[in-house]
C-alpha positions in Angstrom: 45.7 -40.0 -0.8 42.0 -41.0 -0.7 39.7 -39.5 -3.1 37.7 -37.3 -0.4 40.9 -35.8 0.5 42.0 -35.3 -3.1 38.5 -33.2 -3.3 38.8 -31.3 -0.5 42.2 -30.1 -1.4 40.9 -29.3 -4.9 38.0 -27.2 -3.5 39.9 -25.9 -0.8 43.2 -24.7 -2.8 42.8 -25.0 -6.3 42.3 -22.4 -9.3 39.4 -22.1 -11.3 35.7 -22.1 -10.4 32.5 -24.2 -9.9 29.8 -24.8 -12.2 26.2 -24.6 -11.2 24.0 -26.8 -13.3 21.0 -27.4 -11.0 18.0 -25.9 -12.3 15.2 -27.6 -10.8 11.4 -28.1 -11.7 10.5 -24.3 -11.3 13.4 -22.9 -13.1 13.6 -25.6 -15.7 11.5 -24.3 -18.0 12.8 -20.6 -17.6 16.5 -22.2 -18.2 15.7 -24.2 -21.8 13.7 -21.0 -23.2 17.1 -19.5 -22.3 18.6 -22.2 -24.6 16.3 -21.4 -27.4 13.8 -24.4 -26.7 10.3 -22.7 -25.9 7.7 -24.4 -23.6 5.4 -25.2 -27.1 8.2 -27.4 -28.0 7.9 -30.1 -25.7 5.2 -31.6 -23.8 5.1 -33.0 -20.4 7.7 -33.2 -17.4 9.3 -36.3 -18.6 10.4 -34.7 -21.9 11.4 -31.3 -20.2 14.1 -32.8 -17.8 15.0 -35.3 -20.7 16.0 -31.7 -22.8 17.3 -30.4 -20.0 19.7 -33.2 -19.5 21.4 -33.1 -22.9 22.3 -29.7 -23.0 24.1 -30.1 -19.6 25.5 -33.5 -21.0 26.6 -31.1 -24.3 27.9 -29.1 -21.6 29.6 -31.4 -19.3 31.2 -33.5 -22.6 32.6 -30.0 -24.4 36.3 -29.9 -24.5 36.4 -26.4 -22.7 34.6 -27.9 -19.6 37.4 -29.3 -17.8 39.1 -30.0 -14.4 41.8 -27.1 -15.8 39.2 -24.3 -14.6 36.3 -26.3 -13.5 36.4 -27.1 -10.0 33.7 -28.6 -9.1 29.5 -28.6 -10.6 26.4 -28.6 -8.4 24.1 -30.9 -9.8 20.2 -31.4 -9.8 19.1 -34.8 -8.6 18.1 -36.2 -11.9 21.6 -35.1 -13.4 23.1 -37.0 -10.5 20.9 -39.9 -11.4 21.7 -39.7 -14.9 24.6 -41.0 -17.2 27.1 -39.4 -19.6 28.4 -41.9 -22.4 27.2 -44.6 -20.0 28.9 -43.4 -16.7 27.4 -42.2 -13.7 27.5 -38.3 -14.0 29.3 -38.1 -10.7 31.9 -40.4 -11.7 32.3 -39.0 -15.1 32.9 -35.5 -13.6 35.3 -36.8 -11.3 37.1 -38.6 -14.3 37.7 -35.0 -15.6 39.0 -33.7 -11.8 35.9 -32.0 -11.4 34.3 -32.4 -7.8 30.3 -32.9 -8.2 28.3 -31.8 -5.8 24.5 -31.9 -5.3 21.7 -29.3 -4.8 19.2 -30.7 -2.3 16.8 -27.9 -1.2 13.1 -28.5 -2.3 12.5 -24.8 -3.1 11.0 -22.0 -0.6 8.6 -20.9 1.8 6.7 -17.7 1.2 8.1 -14.3 2.3 8.0 -13.6 6.0 10.4 -11.2 7.6 11.6 -10.0 4.5 13.1 -13.8 3.5 12.3 -16.9 1.9 13.5 -20.1 4.3 14.0 -23.0 2.5 10.6 -25.6 3.0 11.4 -28.8 4.7 13.7 -31.5 2.9 12.0 -34.8 2.9 13.7 -37.7 3.7 16.9 -36.0 4.0 19.1 -38.5 5.9 18.5 -41.3 3.3 18.7 -39.0 0.5 22.7 -38.1 1.5 23.7 -41.9 1.9 22.3 -41.9 -1.3 24.4 -39.2 -2.9 27.5 -40.1 -0.5 27.2 -43.9 -2.0 27.4 -42.1 -5.5 30.5 -40.1 -5.1 28.9 -37.1 -4.5 31.4 -34.3 -2.3 29.1 -32.1 -0.7 25.6 -30.1 -1.4 23.9 -27.0 -1.9 20.7 -25.1 -0.6 19.5 -22.2 -1.5 17.5 -19.5 0.5 16.9 -16.0 0.1 16.9 -12.5 1.7 14.8 -9.6 0.2 14.5 -6.7 2.8 16.4 -5.7 6.0 14.8 -7.2 8.9 17.2 -8.5 11.6 15.1 -11.4 13.2 14.6 -13.1 9.3 17.7 -12.6 8.7 19.1 -14.4 11.8 16.4 -17.0 11.2 17.8 -17.8 7.7 21.0 -18.2 8.8 20.5 -20.4 11.6 18.3 -22.7 9.3 21.6 -23.2 6.8 23.5 -23.6 9.7 21.3 -26.6 10.9 21.0 -28.5 8.3 24.6 -28.0 7.4 25.6 -29.7 10.8 23.3 -32.9 9.4 25.1 -32.9 6.2 28.1 -32.6 7.9 27.5 -35.9 10.0 26.9 -37.6 7.0 30.2 -37.4 5.8 29.6 -34.4 3.0 30.4 -30.8 2.7 27.6 -28.3 2.8 27.5 -25.4 0.8 25.3 -22.8 2.5 23.4 -20.5 0.3 21.7 -17.2 1.8 21.3 -15.5 -1.3 20.6 -11.6 -1.0 18.3 -10.1 -3.9 20.4 -8.2 -6.1 17.0 -6.0 -6.3 17.3 -4.7 -3.3 17.8 -1.0 -2.0 18.5 -2.3 1.4 21.1 -4.8 -0.1 24.6 -2.9 1.7 22.6 -3.0 4.9 21.3 -6.4 4.6 25.0 -7.8 3.7 26.5 -6.1 6.9 23.5 -7.7 9.2 23.9 -11.0 7.2 28.0 -10.9 7.7 27.5 -10.7 11.3 24.9 -13.5 11.4 27.1 -15.8 9.8 30.5 -15.4 12.2 28.0 -16.1 15.0 27.0 -19.1 13.5 30.8 -20.0 12.7 32.0 -19.5 15.9 29.7 -22.1 17.3 31.6 -25.1 15.2 34.1 -27.0 16.5 37.4 -26.3 15.2 37.6 -29.5 13.0 33.9 -28.7 10.9 34.3 -26.9 7.5 31.7 -25.7 5.3 31.3 -23.7 2.2 29.6 -20.5 1.7 28.1 -19.4 -1.3 26.9 -15.6 -1.4 25.9 -12.7 -3.7 28.4 -10.7 -4.7 28.5 -7.7 -2.5 28.1 -4.2 -2.7 31.5 -3.2 -0.7 34.4 -5.1 -2.5 36.7 -7.4 -0.1 33.4 -7.2 1.9 33.6 -11.0 3.3 37.0 -11.2 3.8 36.8 -11.7 7.7 34.5 -15.0 6.2 36.8 -16.1 3.6 40.0 -16.0 6.2 37.7 -18.1 8.9 39.0 -21.2 10.2 35.7 -23.1 9.5 35.1 -21.9 6.3 37.0 -23.7 3.3 35.7 -21.5 0.7 33.9 -18.8 -0.4 31.9 -18.8 -3.7 29.9 -16.0 -5.3 26.7 -16.9 -7.2 25.9 -14.4 -10.0 22.4 -13.5 -8.7 20.8 -12.3 -12.0 23.7 -10.2 -13.0 25.0 -11.1 -17.0 28.5 -12.2 -17.2 30.2 -9.1 -17.8 29.2 -7.5 -14.9 29.0 -10.6 -12.5 32.8 -11.2 -13.9 33.5 -7.9 -13.5 32.4 -7.0 -9.5 33.8 -10.5 -8.7 37.1 -9.9 -9.8 37.5 -6.9 -7.1 36.8 -9.4 -4.3 39.9 -11.3 -3.4 39.5 -14.6 -2.1 36.1 -15.1 -3.7 35.6 -17.5 -6.5 32.5 -17.9 -8.9 29.5 -20.1 -8.7 27.6 -19.4 -11.5 25.1 -20.6 -13.3 22.9 -18.2 -15.7 25.9 -16.0 -15.9 28.4 -19.2 -17.5 24.9 -20.5 -19.6 23.6 -17.3 -21.0 24.8 -17.1 -24.8 24.3 -21.2 -25.3 21.9 -21.8 -27.8 20.3 -25.1 -29.1 20.7 -24.4 -32.8 24.8 -23.6 -32.2 27.0 -25.8 -34.1 29.4 -28.0 -31.9 32.3 -25.3 -33.0 30.0 -22.3 -32.1 28.6 -23.6 -28.8 32.2 -24.5 -27.9 33.7 -21.2 -28.6 30.7 -19.7 -26.8 31.5 -21.8 -23.6 35.2 -21.5 -23.8 34.7 -17.9 -24.0 32.5 -17.8 -20.5 34.8 -20.4 -18.7 37.7 -18.0 -19.2 36.2 -14.9 -18.7 34.6 -16.6 -15.3 38.1 -18.4 -14.3 39.7 -15.3 -14.6 37.5 -13.4 -12.2 38.2 -16.1 -10.2 41.7 -16.1 -9.8 42.1 -12.3 -7.8 
């Protein structure tokens, strides 16, 4: 079986979850702060990214971080281009039976019609060709819904699918991520409109084209079952969206067929000054909790 086919089978059928190690420029200082590194502790973008890469390498090389419970990892572009023990990151991950993805969006536009669309992604085709050449299996791109505005929700879903079709043409599997803000008072109504908008776009896809979805854990358990079972959906991931690990895992476990794709909830208790044993214990505990929640 060829590598790509093995990776498809792993993502579509494997037991486990997706780890998101894709904090980009805007969110990196906050991620480092959570890890215990203050902004005054470093100077310049280069040092900031080096510290972030060192944290990610520490996570990826930990014995607990293995293909036994982790199906895939979403990478920031600089991480994709980096190395672990002199091995390119995507190759290192696949050696551990972990499928590499790449975050490709370039941030969000200003809010309009209750949503933040993705900014234009420059040189998209070139970036996709490069990612494919480096062993990347798929991509991820995020946009956010804040309010109950049907026109905005339809627009955000259309944008996700339009870019997703380009990604499919380059032989990569897209993760579409129209996040619903967990703070919205209209979250339940938004999710209903979002589900219908996604179904409308899915039904336009050829039967042989499959995508991945990454969605905020819904207010109503099993609300996305129709998406999970759709012939054009390989799998549906859940984002933690700002929930702490316990709440994210507890609510995810109520949703059959959804598996986690957590970032903050996975890394929230890791600290730079922990010993190797402490770090590994904390990471292992988080991985176990997320894995168990993803088995339902």
